[in-house]
C-alpha positions in Angstrom: 80.5 -75.0 321.8 79.4 -71.4 322.1 81.8 -68.6 322.8 80.5 -65.6 324.7 82.2 -62.1 324.6 81.3 -59.2 327.0 82.7 -56.2 328.9 85.0 -57.0 331.7 85.9 -54.5 334.5 88.9 -55.3 336.6 90.3 -54.0 340.0 93.0 -55.5 342.1 92.2 -58.5 344.2 91.6 -57.4 347.8 91.9 -56.6 350.5 94.4 -53.8 349.8 96.4 -53.0 353.0 97.6 -49.4 353.3 99.1 -47.4 356.1 97.3 -44.3 357.5 98.7 -41.1 356.1 100.1 -42.5 352.9 98.9 -42.1 349.3 96.8 -44.9 347.8 96.3 -45.5 344.1 93.6 -48.1 343.1 93.7 -49.1 339.4 90.6 -50.0 337.4 90.5 -51.2 333.7 87.9 -52.3 331.2 88.3 -54.7 328.2 86.2 -56.4 325.6 83.9 -53.5 325.0 82.2 -51.9 322.0 82.0 -48.2 321.2 84.7 -45.5 321.5 88.2 -46.4 322.5 88.2 -44.0 325.5 85.9 -45.2 328.2 84.5 -43.4 331.3 84.7 -44.5 334.9 82.6 -43.9 338.1 84.0 -44.6 341.6 81.8 -45.2 344.7 82.6 -46.0 348.3 80.8 -48.0 351.0 81.7 -48.5 354.6 78.9 -51.0 355.3 75.8 -51.1 353.1 75.1 -48.1 350.8 77.6 -46.8 348.3 78.5 -43.1 348.2 79.6 -41.5 344.9 83.1 -40.2 344.9 84.3 -39.0 341.5 83.6 -39.6 337.8 85.6 -39.1 334.6 82.7 -37.7 332.6 80.1 -36.2 335.1 81.3 -33.3 337.2 78.1 -33.4 339.2 78.7 -37.1 340.1 80.5 -36.4 343.4 78.4 -36.6 346.6 78.4 -33.7 349.1 80.7 -35.3 351.7 83.5 -35.7 349.1 83.2 -32.5 347.3 85.8 -30.6 349.4 88.4 -33.4 349.2 87.9 -33.8 345.5 88.1 -30.0 345.1 91.4 -29.8 347.0 92.8 -32.6 344.9 93.1 -35.0 347.9 90.9 -37.4 345.8 91.3 -37.5 342.0 91.3 -39.7 339.0 94.5 -40.3 337.0 94.0 -41.8 333.6 96.8 -44.1 332.5 95.2 -45.1 329.1 91.9 -45.0 327.2 90.7 -48.0 329.1 92.3 -47.6 332.5 92.3 -45.1 335.4 93.6 -44.9 338.9 91.7 -43.6 342.0 94.3 -41.6 344.0 93.6 -40.8 347.7 96.2 -38.7 349.4 96.7 -38.9 353.2 94.4 -41.9 353.6 92.6 -42.1 357.0 90.9 -44.9 358.9 87.6 -43.5 357.8 88.5 -44.3 354.2 88.6 -48.0 355.0 85.8 -49.9 353.2 84.7 -51.1 349.8 85.4 -49.2 346.6 83.4 -49.9 343.4 84.5 -49.0 339.9 81.8 -48.7 337.3 81.8 -48.1 333.5 78.8 -46.7 331.6 77.7 -49.0 328.8 78.7 -48.2 325.2 78.0 -51.7 324.0 75.3 -52.6 321.5 74.2 -55.4 323.7 74.5 -55.8 327.5 77.1 -58.5 328.2 79.7 -59.1 330.9 80.2 -57.1 334.1 80.1 -53.3 334.3 81.5 -52.8 337.8 84.0 -54.3 340.2 84.7 -53.9 343.9 87.8 -54.0 346.0 88.3 -53.9 349.9 90.8 -51.4 351.3 92.1 -51.9 354.8 93.8 -48.9 356.6 96.3 -49.8 359.3 98.3 -47.7 361.8 101.9 -46.5 361.1 104.1 -48.8 363.1 107.4 -48.3 361.2 110.3 -46.6 363.1 113.7 -45.8 361.6 116.6 -44.1 363.5 120.3 -43.8 363.7 122.5 -45.7 366.1 123.0 -42.9 368.6 121.1 -39.7 367.8 118.8 -38.2 365.3 121.2 -35.8 363.8 123.8 -37.3 361.4 127.5 -37.4 362.4 130.5 -36.4 360.3 133.4 -38.7 359.6 136.8 -37.5 358.1 138.8 -40.4 356.7 141.9 -41.0 354.6 141.8 -42.9 351.4 142.1 -46.6 352.0 140.5 -46.5 355.5 137.5 -48.5 356.7 134.3 -47.2 358.4 131.0 -48.6 359.7 127.5 -47.1 359.9 124.5 -48.3 361.8 120.7 -47.7 361.7 117.8 -49.3 363.5 114.4 -50.2 361.9 111.4 -51.7 363.7 107.7 -52.1 363.0 104.6 -52.7 365.2 102.2 -53.2 362.3 99.2 -55.5 363.1 99.7 -57.1 359.7 102.5 -59.5 358.8 104.9 -57.1 357.0 108.5 -57.4 355.9 111.2 -54.7 355.9 113.4 -53.7 353.0 116.6 -51.9 354.1 118.8 -50.0 351.6 122.0 -48.0 352.3 122.4 -45.0 350.0 125.0 -42.3 349.4 124.6 -38.9 348.0 127.7 -37.2 346.5 125.7 -34.7 344.3 122.0 -34.1 344.0 120.9 -37.7 343.7 121.1 -40.7 345.9 122.6 -44.0 344.7 122.1 -47.4 346.2 125.1 -49.1 347.8 123.7 -52.3 349.3 120.3 -53.5 350.3 118.7 -56.4 352.3 115.4 -57.0 350.4 112.1 -57.9 352.0 112.7 -61.4 350.6 115.9 -61.7 352.6 118.4 -61.3 349.7 121.4 -59.0 349.5 121.4 -56.8 346.5 124.4 -54.5 345.6 123.7 -51.3 343.8 125.0 -50.3 340.4 128.8 -50.2 340.3 129.2 -52.0 343.7 129.0 -55.7 342.5 132.8 -56.3 342.5 133.4 -54.6 345.8 130.5 -56.6 347.3 132.0 -59.9 346.0 135.4 -59.0 347.3 134.0 -58.2 350.8 134.9 -54.5 350.8 131.2 -53.7 351.3 129.0 -55.7 353.7 125.6 -55.3 355.4 125.2 -57.1 358.7 122.2 -57.4 361.0 122.6 -57.1 364.8 120.6 -57.0 368.0 117.8 -54.6 368.5 116.9 -54.6 364.8 120.1 -52.8 363.8 121.6 -52.9 360.3 125.3 -52.2 359.9 127.1 -51.1 356.7 130.8 -51.9 356.6 133.1 -50.2 354.0 136.7 -51.2 353.5 139.4 -49.7 351.3 137.5 -46.4 351.1 138.1 -44.3 348.0 137.4 -40.7 347.1 134.2 -41.9 345.4 132.9 -43.1 348.8 132.6 -39.5 350.2 129.2 -38.0 350.7 126.0 -38.2 352.9 124.8 -41.7 353.9 121.3 -42.6 354.8 119.3 -45.7 355.7 116.2 -46.1 353.6 113.6 -48.6 355.0 110.4 -49.7 353.2 107.6 -51.9 354.5 106.1 -54.6 352.3 103.1 -56.8 352.5 102.1 -59.8 350.4 98.8 -59.1 348.6 95.9 -61.5 348.1 97.2 -62.4 344.6 100.6 -63.4 346.1 102.5 -60.4 344.9 104.5 -58.1 347.2 103.3 -54.5 347.7 105.2 -51.6 349.2 102.9 -49.9 351.6 105.2 -47.2 353.0 108.9 -46.0 353.1 111.0 -44.0 355.6 114.6 -42.9 355.7 117.1 -41.3 358.0 120.5 -39.7 357.3 123.2 -41.4 359.3 126.5 -39.7 358.6 128.5 -37.4 356.3 131.8 -39.0 355.2 134.6 -37.1 353.7 137.6 -38.9 352.1 141.0 -37.2 352.0 142.5 -38.2 348.6 146.1 -39.3 348.5 147.9 -37.6 345.7 151.2 -38.4 344.0 152.9 -35.5 342.3 156.3 -34.9 340.7 157.6 -31.7 342.0 158.8 -30.3 338.7 156.8 -29.9 335.4 158.3 -30.2 332.0 162.1 -30.5 332.2 164.8 -29.8 329.6 168.4 -30.9 330.2 171.5 -31.1 328.1 173.2 -34.3 327.0 175.7 -35.6 329.5 174.1 -33.8 332.5 172.0 -35.3 335.3 168.2 -35.5 335.6 166.8 -34.9 339.1 163.0 -35.6 339.7 161.2 -35.8 343.0 158.0 -37.7 343.7 155.8 -36.2 346.5 153.0 -38.1 348.2 150.3 -35.9 349.7 148.3 -37.6 352.5 146.8 -36.5 355.9 147.6 -39.8 357.6 149.1 -39.3 361.0 149.6 -43.0 361.9 152.2 -45.5 360.9 152.5 -46.1 357.2 155.1 -46.9 354.6 155.2 -46.0 351.0 156.1 -48.1 348.0 157.5 -46.1 345.1 158.1 -47.1 341.4 159.5 -44.8 338.7 158.5 -45.5 335.1 159.6 -44.2 331.7 157.5 -44.0 328.5 157.9 -42.7 325.0 154.2 -41.5 324.9 152.1 -39.8 327.6 149.2 -42.1 326.8 151.0 -45.4 327.5 149.7 -47.6 330.3 151.9 -49.1 333.1 152.1 -52.4 331.2 153.5 -50.5 328.2 155.9 -48.3 330.2 159.5 -49.2 331.2 160.2 -49.7 335.0 163.3 -47.7 335.9 163.6 -48.2 339.7 161.4 -49.3 342.6 161.5 -49.1 346.4 159.2 -51.4 348.4 157.6 -50.5 351.7 160.7 -51.9 353.5 162.9 -49.3 351.7 164.6 -51.9 349.6 165.8 -50.3 346.3 166.3 -52.3 343.0 169.8 -52.1 341.6 170.9 -49.8 338.8 174.2 -48.3 337.7 173.3 -44.9 336.3 170.0 -44.4 338.1 169.5 -44.0 341.8 166.4 -43.6 344.0 166.6 -42.1 347.5 164.1 -41.3 350.3 164.4 -37.5 351.0 161.8 -37.2 353.7 158.6 -38.9 354.9 156.7 -38.2 351.8 159.3 -37.4 349.1 161.3 -39.7 346.9 164.1 -38.6 344.6 165.1 -40.1 341.2 168.5 -39.2 339.8 169.6 -40.2 336.3 173.3 -39.5 335.6 174.9 -38.9 332.2 171.7 -38.5 330.2 171.6 -38.8 326.5 169.0 -38.2 323.7 167.4 -41.6 324.3 166.4 -40.5 327.8 163.9 -38.0 326.3 160.3 -39.0 327.0 157.8 -39.0 329.8 158.5 -39.9 333.5 156.0 -40.7 336.1 156.0 -42.4 339.5 153.5 -44.8 341.2 153.1 -44.8 345.0 151.3 -47.2 347.2 150.5 -46.7 350.9 150.9 -49.7 353.3 149.6 -49.7 356.9 150.4 -52.3 359.6 147.7 -54.8 360.7 147.3 -56.2 364.2 149.0 -59.5 363.3 152.2 -57.6 362.2 151.6 -57.9 358.5 151.3 -54.9 356.1 148.3 -54.1 354.1 148.1 -51.9 351.0 145.3 -49.4 351.4 145.8 -47.1 348.4 147.7 -46.8 345.2 148.2 -43.7 343.0 150.1 -42.8 339.8 151.3 -39.3 339.1 150.8 -37.4 335.9 153.6 -37.8 333.4 156.4 -35.2 333.2 157.9 -34.4 329.9 161.7 -34.6 329.8 163.6 -33.3 326.7 167.3 -34.0 326.5 169.1 -31.6 324.1 171.9 -33.2 322.2 175.3 -31.6 322.0 175.3 -30.8 318.3 178.6 -30.2 316.6 179.0 -27.0 314.5 180.2 -27.5 310.9 179.6 -26.4 307.3 179.3 -28.4 304.1 180.9 -27.4 300.8 180.2 -29.2 297.5 182.3 -28.7 294.3 182.9 -30.6 291.0 186.5 -31.6 290.4 185.6 -33.1 287.0 182.7 -32.0 284.8 181.7 -33.7 281.5 182.0 -31.9 278.1 180.4 -34.8 276.1 178.3 -37.8 276.9 180.2 -40.7 278.5 182.8 -38.3 280.1 183.4 -38.8 283.8 181.9 -36.6 286.5 183.4 -36.3 290.0 181.9 -34.3 293.0 183.6 -33.7 296.3 181.5 -33.1 299.5 183.8 -31.5 302.2 183.4 -30.7 305.9 184.5 -27.2 306.8 184.7 -25.0 310.0 184.3 -28.0 312.3 183.8 -27.0 316.0 182.6 -28.6 319.3 183.2 -32.1 318.1 184.0 -35.0 320.5 185.4 -38.4 320.0 181.9 -39.8 320.1 180.8 -38.0 316.9 180.8 -39.7 313.5 180.0 -38.1 310.1 178.2 -39.8 307.2 177.0 -38.5 303.8 173.8 -38.8 301.6 173.8 -37.9 297.9 170.8 -36.5 296.1 169.8 -35.7 292.5 167.3 -33.2 291.4 166.2 -32.8 287.7 166.2 -29.2 286.4 163.1 -28.3 284.4 162.5 -25.1 282.4 160.4 -22.5 284.2 159.5 -22.7 287.9 158.4 -26.3 288.0 159.6 -28.0 291.2 160.8 -31.6 291.1 161.4 -33.6 294.2 164.9 -34.8 294.9 165.8 -38.4 294.4 168.1 -40.3 296.8 171.2 -41.8 295.1 172.8 -43.4 298.1 173.3 -42.8 301.9 175.4 -44.1 304.7 174.2 -45.1 308.1 176.1 -44.9 311.3 178.1 -48.1 310.7 179.2 -47.0 307.2 176.7 -49.3 305.4 175.8 -47.9 302.0 172.1 -47.8 301.3 171.1 -47.4 297.7 168.2 -45.3 296.4 165.9 -46.2 293.5 167.6 -44.0 291.0 170.7 -45.6 289.3 170.6 -48.7 291.5 171.7 -51.0 288.7 174.4 -48.6 287.6 175.8 -48.4 291.1 175.8 -52.2 291.4 177.6 -52.4 288.1 180.3 -50.0 289.3 179.3 -47.2 286.9 178.7 -44.9 289.9 181.2 -45.0 292.7 180.9 -43.5 296.3 184.0 -43.2 298.3 185.6 -41.3 301.2 188.9 -39.7 300.2 189.8 -38.4 303.7 188.2 -37.8 307.1 186.4 -34.7 305.9 185.8 -35.4 302.2 183.3 -37.7 300.5 183.3 -38.3 296.7 180.7 -39.2 294.1 182.1 -40.3 290.7 180.1 -41.2 287.6 182.3 -43.1 285.3 180.4 -42.5 282.1 177.9 -39.6 282.3 174.8 -39.8 280.2 172.3 -37.2 279.2 169.9 -38.5 281.9 172.5 -37.6 284.5 172.2 -33.9 283.8 170.7 -31.9 286.7 171.5 -30.6 290.2 173.4 -32.6 292.8 173.8 -31.9 296.5 175.0 -33.7 299.5 173.8 -33.9 303.2 176.4 -34.7 305.9 174.9 -36.1 309.1 176.5 -36.1 312.5 176.0 -39.2 314.7 176.4 -39.4 318.5 177.3 -42.6 320.4 175.1 -43.3 323.4 175.8 -45.3 326.6 174.7 -48.6 325.0 177.2 -48.0 322.1 174.3 -47.2 319.7 174.6 -44.3 317.3 171.8 -41.7 317.0 171.7 -39.0 314.4 172.0 -35.5 316.0 172.4 -33.1 313.1 172.0 -32.8 309.3 173.7 -30.1 307.2 172.9 -29.7 303.5 175.3 -28.3 300.9 174.5 -26.0 298.0 173.6 -27.7 294.7 176.0 -28.2 291.8 174.6 -28.3 288.3 176.0 -30.8 285.8 175.2 -29.8 282.2 176.7 -29.7 278.8 175.3 -28.5 275.5 174.3 -31.2 273.1 173.2 -31.3 269.4 170.9 -33.9 267.8 172.6 -36.9 266.2 172.6 -37.0 262.4 173.0 -40.2 260.4 172.8 -40.4 256.5 172.9 -43.7 254.6 173.3 -43.9 250.8 173.0 -47.2 248.9 174.6 -47.5 245.4 174.1 -50.4 243.0 177.5 -51.2 241.4 176.2 -53.1 238.3 173.2 -51.3 236.8 172.2 -54.2 234.5 172.4 -57.9 235.1 170.4 -61.1 234.6 169.4 -64.1 236.7 172.4 -66.1 237.7 174.7 -63.2 237.9 176.1 -61.5 241.1 174.2 -58.6 242.6 176.4 -56.1 244.4 175.7 -52.8 246.2 177.5 -50.5 248.7 176.2 -48.5 251.7 178.0 -45.3 252.6 177.4 -43.8 256.0 178.0 -40.3 257.3 177.2 -38.9 260.8 177.4 -35.7 262.8 177.6 -34.9 266.5 178.5 -38.5 267.4 181.7 -39.1 269.4 183.9 -41.8 267.7 181.0 -43.7 266.2 180.8 -47.3 265.0 178.2 -48.7 262.8 176.2 -51.9 262.5 174.5 -52.8 259.2 171.5 -54.9 258.4 170.5 -55.8 254.8 166.7 -56.2 254.2 164.7 -57.1 251.2 161.1 -56.1 250.5 159.6 -58.9 248.3 156.5 -58.6 246.1 153.2 -59.4 247.8 152.8 -62.4 245.5 155.8 -64.1 247.2 154.2 -66.8 249.4 157.5 -67.5 251.2 157.3 -64.2 253.1 153.8 -62.9 253.6 154.9 -60.0 255.8 156.8 -58.4 252.9 160.2 -57.6 254.5 163.0 -60.2 255.0 166.1 -59.7 257.1 169.0 -61.2 255.1 172.4 -60.6 256.8 173.9 -58.3 259.4 177.2 -57.0 260.5 177.5 -55.5 264.1 179.7 -52.8 265.4 182.4 -55.3 266.2 182.4 -56.6 262.6 180.7 -59.9 263.4 178.6 -61.2 260.5 175.4 -63.1 261.0 172.8 -64.6 258.7 169.4 -63.5 259.8 166.4 -64.9 257.9 168.3 -66.4 254.9 166.9 -69.9 254.7 168.0 -71.1 251.2 170.2 -74.1 252.2 171.5 -74.4 248.7 173.0 -71.0 248.8 174.3 -70.7 252.4 177.4 -68.9 251.1 175.5 -67.0 248.5 175.3 -63.7 250.4 178.3 -61.7 251.7 178.4 -58.5 253.8 181.8 -56.9 254.4 183.3 -53.7 255.8 185.2 -51.8 253.0 186.0 -48.7 255.1 185.1 -47.3 258.4 181.9 -45.8 256.9 181.4 -48.0 253.8 179.9 -51.5 253.6 179.5 -53.8 250.6 176.8 -56.5 250.0 177.1 -59.2 247.4 174.5 -61.9 246.4 175.8 -64.6 244.1 173.8 -66.6 241.5 170.7 -64.4 241.8 167.4 -66.0 241.0 164.1 -64.6 239.9 162.7 -65.2 243.5 165.3 -62.7 244.7 163.5 -59.8 243.0 162.6 -56.9 245.3 163.8 -53.7 247.0 167.0 -54.0 249.0 168.0 -51.5 251.8 170.7 -50.9 254.3 169.6 -50.4 257.9 172.4 -48.7 259.8 172.7 -48.1 263.6 175.3 -45.7 264.9 176.9 -46.7 268.3 179.0 -44.5 270.6 181.3 -45.8 273.4 179.4 -46.4 276.7 180.5 -47.2 280.2 182.6 -50.2 281.0 183.7 -50.9 277.5 180.0 -51.2 276.4 178.5 -49.6 273.3 175.5 -47.3 273.5 173.0 -47.0 270.6 173.0 -43.4 269.3 170.8 -43.2 266.2 169.3 -45.4 263.4 169.3 -44.7 259.6 167.7 -46.2 256.6 169.1 -46.1 253.1 167.4 -45.5 249.8 166.0 -48.7 248.1 167.9 -50.7 245.4 165.6 -52.7 243.2 166.3 -56.1 241.7 164.0 -56.7 238.8 164.3 -59.5 236.3 163.0 -59.0 232.8 162.2 -62.5 231.5 160.1 -64.0 228.7 159.8 -67.4 230.3 156.7 -69.4 230.8 153.9 -68.4 233.2 152.7 -71.2 235.6 149.2 -71.7 236.9 148.1 -74.2 239.6 144.7 -75.7 240.3 143.3 -78.4 242.5 140.8 -81.0 241.2 138.9 -84.0 242.7 136.4 -86.3 241.0 134.7 -87.0 244.3 135.0 -84.0 246.7 132.3 -85.7 248.8 133.1 -89.2 250.1 132.0 -91.7 252.7 134.0 -92.7 255.8 136.6 -95.3 255.1 137.0 -94.4 251.4 140.1 -93.0 249.7 140.1 -89.3 248.7 142.0 -88.4 245.5 143.1 -84.8 245.1 145.1 -83.6 242.1 147.4 -80.6 241.9 147.6 -79.7 238.2 150.2 -77.3 236.9 149.6 -75.5 233.6 152.0 -73.3 231.6 151.5 -70.4 229.3 153.9 -68.6 227.0 157.2 -70.1 225.9 157.1 -73.9 226.0 159.7 -75.8 228.0 160.9 -79.3 227.8 159.9 -81.4 230.8 163.5 -81.9 231.8 164.0 -78.1 232.0 161.5 -77.5 234.7 160.9 -79.0 238.1 158.5 -78.4 241.0 158.3 -78.3 244.8 154.8 -79.3 245.8 153.3 -78.8 249.3 149.8 -79.8 250.4 147.9 -77.9 253.1 144.6 -78.3 254.9 142.4 -75.8 256.7 140.0 -77.7 259.1 137.1 -75.3 258.8 134.4 -74.3 256.3 135.8 -70.8 256.2 139.5 -70.1 255.8 139.7 -68.7 259.3 142.3 -71.1 260.8 145.9 -71.7 260.5 146.7 -74.1 257.6 148.2 -77.5 258.4 151.0 -79.0 256.3 150.1 -82.5 255.2 152.9 -83.5 252.9 155.5 -82.1 250.5 157.4 -83.3 247.4 160.5 -81.5 246.4 161.9 -81.3 242.9 164.2 -84.2 243.6 161.3 -86.5 244.3 161.7 -86.7 248.1 158.4 -86.9 249.9 158.2 -85.4 253.4 155.2 -86.0 255.6 154.5 -83.9 258.7 153.1 -85.3 261.8 149.6 -86.9 261.5 147.9 -83.8 262.9 144.7 -85.7 263.3 144.4 -86.8 259.7 144.4 -90.3 258.2 147.3 -91.9 256.3 148.6 -90.0 253.3 150.4 -90.6 250.1 151.8 -88.1 247.6 153.1 -89.0 244.2 153.9 -87.5 240.8 151.6 -89.1 238.1 152.7 -86.9 235.2 155.2 -84.1 234.6 152.6 -81.5 235.6 150.2 -83.5 237.8 150.7 -84.4 241.5 148.2 -86.6 243.4 147.5 -86.6 247.1 145.6 -89.6 248.5 143.9 -89.7 251.9 143.4 -93.4 252.9 140.5 -94.5 255.1 139.0 -91.0 255.5 137.3 -90.1 258.7 135.1 -87.2 259.7 138.1 -85.2 260.9 139.6 -85.2 257.4 137.1 -82.6 256.2 138.2 -79.1 255.3 139.7 -76.9 252.6 142.7 -78.5 250.8 145.1 -76.7 248.5 148.6 -77.1 247.1 151.5 -74.6 246.9 153.9 -75.1 244.0 157.4 -73.6 243.6 158.6 -73.9 240.0 162.2 -74.3 239.1 163.4 -73.5 235.5 166.8 -74.3 234.0 168.3 -71.4 232.2 170.4 -71.5 229.1 173.6 -71.6 231.3 172.4 -74.7 233.0 171.6 -73.1 236.3 168.3 -73.7 238.0 166.3 -70.6 238.8 163.5 -70.5 241.4 160.3 -69.0 240.4 157.8 -67.4 242.9 155.5 -69.7 244.8 152.1 -70.3 243.4 149.1 -71.1 245.6 146.1 -73.0 244.2 142.5 -72.2 245.0 141.2 -74.5 247.8 138.8 -77.3 247.3 136.5 -78.4 250.1 136.5 -82.1 251.0 133.5 -83.3 252.9 133.3 -86.7 254.6 129.9 -88.4 255.1 128.9 -91.4 257.2 127.6 -94.7 255.4 124.5 -95.4 257.4 124.0 -99.0 256.0 127.6 -100.0 256.6 127.5 -98.4 260.0 124.5 -100.3 261.2 125.0 -103.6 259.3 127.3 -105.4 261.7 125.4 -104.2 264.9 122.1 -105.4 263.4 123.5 -108.8 262.4 125.1 -109.3 265.8 121.8 -108.3 267.6 119.7 -110.7 265.5 122.2 -113.5 266.1 122.3 -113.0 269.9 118.5 -112.8 270.1 118.0 -116.0 268.1 120.6 -117.9 270.3 119.0 -116.6 273.5 115.5 -117.7 272.3 116.6 -121.2 271.4 118.5 -121.6 274.7 115.3 -120.6 276.6 113.2 -123.1 274.7 115.7 -125.9 275.4 115.8 -125.1 279.1 112.0 -125.1 279.3 111.7 -128.4 277.6 114.3 -130.1 279.8 112.7 -128.7 282.9 109.2 -130.0 282.0 110.5 -133.3 280.9 112.7 -134.4 283.8 112.5 -132.0 286.6 108.8 -131.2 287.1 107.2 -134.6 286.1 104.8 -136.0 288.8 102.6 -139.2 288.7 99.0 -138.7 289.8 97.1 -141.8 290.9 93.4 -141.5 290.3 90.9 -143.3 292.5 88.7 -145.7 290.6 85.1 -144.8 290.4 82.3 -147.3 290.0 80.1 -146.6 287.1 76.6 -147.5 288.0 73.5 -146.4 286.5 70.8 -144.8 288.5 67.9 -147.0 289.2 64.5 -145.8 288.1 62.0 -144.7 290.7 59.6 -147.4 289.8 62.0 -150.1 290.9 62.5 -148.6 294.4 
């Protein structure tokens, strides 16, 4: 296949039918060319044989003599629409212009291919289109009222020799431009203009054809937007040779000028201000120039906002076109005259403040006796302000009780004075506020303590809510004109300014209460001078020298200043040496006595000496601590932690200040033995399933002791990590009485703990698994019997950890799986051989009978 490409010049398919005296534009375009993008064009004309040059885009001398005047006047010109297209424009075409028009393009191609010109036939016909009004040439004037109907007619005919179609469009001009209303197209379709679709579908706008080629426009329910000049625009169309429709001419005639008198609804008064309990009088006036029979339907609305729609507003009263009024007690609607309707609201109150507007509809009778609504309008809203009857009164605030110290009561009285112009429908409530006073000019916003609403319900603020609920702050009404705030126990946080606000409430027609006025009192300052609390605690050791087994005794003396009737609570603490493993944090809470003299053991855990510590109150400011049968493990610094309490509200105690005494040291000077502990294992690396033996060995230095004079508590711990970065797990313990205690398994194997010699303790882990690995160590607590026969506890000793690793025995791990695999493979192979032998022996045996062959020797050729 070969593809050819060449220049193509195109003109419309002819013949082109045009009406004499109209303007003709013949387009010409070129495509598939080489060279510059902008192409040149030459136009020529021929009536019969020879072509006459008309005009060119590139050669000014191209025009022949007979066309030079028309080209010079601009009656014939070229209009370029793009680089590759132009239009030949002929204004006021005449029958002499009928003929063939040729469009040519000079070649800019490298090779000559395609066509370089094209021709089109133009046919000029006479003007046979006639458009006129229904009666006369000049347009008429119509003056209508809003909601009326009107009809307009125009006539359009054509005597064209060609088969043409008419396109009739009704237009209206309310300003400088015409807009389409409704059209009957050249294809016989009705086409409403922009904004007229809904009215066309509802039948308010119609276009009908009648006799003598008339076209009638009918408009119902006319509105003010329908006013203006109306014209009938008729265009003539013909179908071209390519099947498309072409408009060949257009004419119009103005039919009428229609003016629509708008119906307005206005409330006679503007913004209104009335006093509570008076009457509100509003009049709705309807402005219309209708002289015939009509009736008005009026509805009055109320809205809180001027922007609310009818659906959001409240309907007050309505009167239909039969003058039937809806029922209401305090609101009436009356017909004053033909176009005025009066709304009267009696005994108004503050709730009636808002926006009032009326909606009016005009109804006219039809021939069948029914009524038809022609127009509906809504007035602009009128603002109505109802001024409340405010009572006149003053508010006075005073303090009947002021605090001198913390926890003293405070009482404030808020009183109504100079009350005037009050009615039975007035009620008074109070709101209490607090404002903190800061040095300088700093401003602090007030905080609401509590307020009352119109039905005497108490609403609490955020400040002091819990104290109010507990009854520490009380709000009351002593008399009809006095409200009281009482703080039972005033604290330092209550110091500041207090003020009250008394509100007046008015009762409305629906028995609801609306606040009408607020009056604020002057503030009252609650303040008293305070000094910092002072607390001094002194600890004294009663026996300066003592030995282990004796009683330790010390007293704590307390002195305080600027605290009202204080009471004290005492806590005894001990700071043990850092080598003491029983308390790694350093400080132990031993025993306490609260402000009500209740004694409590805190962290004292020695079950053998539950009654070994005593704390008692000697005097109001003196406390004594005793510790019986002291042991070496009791060494450390002992202190008294004292808290001073002052009486608070509701019989409660309030913490005032804390104090710490000087330390009292318990230090035992002993020449007894020194104990060391170590952990040993012959095999720290073992295989799974084996037994791990760990030895805790105690050694002594210094003065030797008999085995019966010393005993040990031994505890074994494990840390399941290579580094000591996890919490230790207690495995088992053996106390000095020989009782073994095992903790929960904690993921380890079975354990056993035993004493194999006076100074050696063995821990066995049976059937070790991989989760038994980790650092293992023991903690030993020595007990030594003194010369008096009493057992003394020595500080705990922790051994250096030893790491236990558990390996897997590969041979033992794979021995049984291998034996089982070999046995199964052998059994399956023997079974397969047996099945094959049986199948070949009995199931697949077949006898084959062979045909007997005669065995004869070949005869020699010589015997043949």
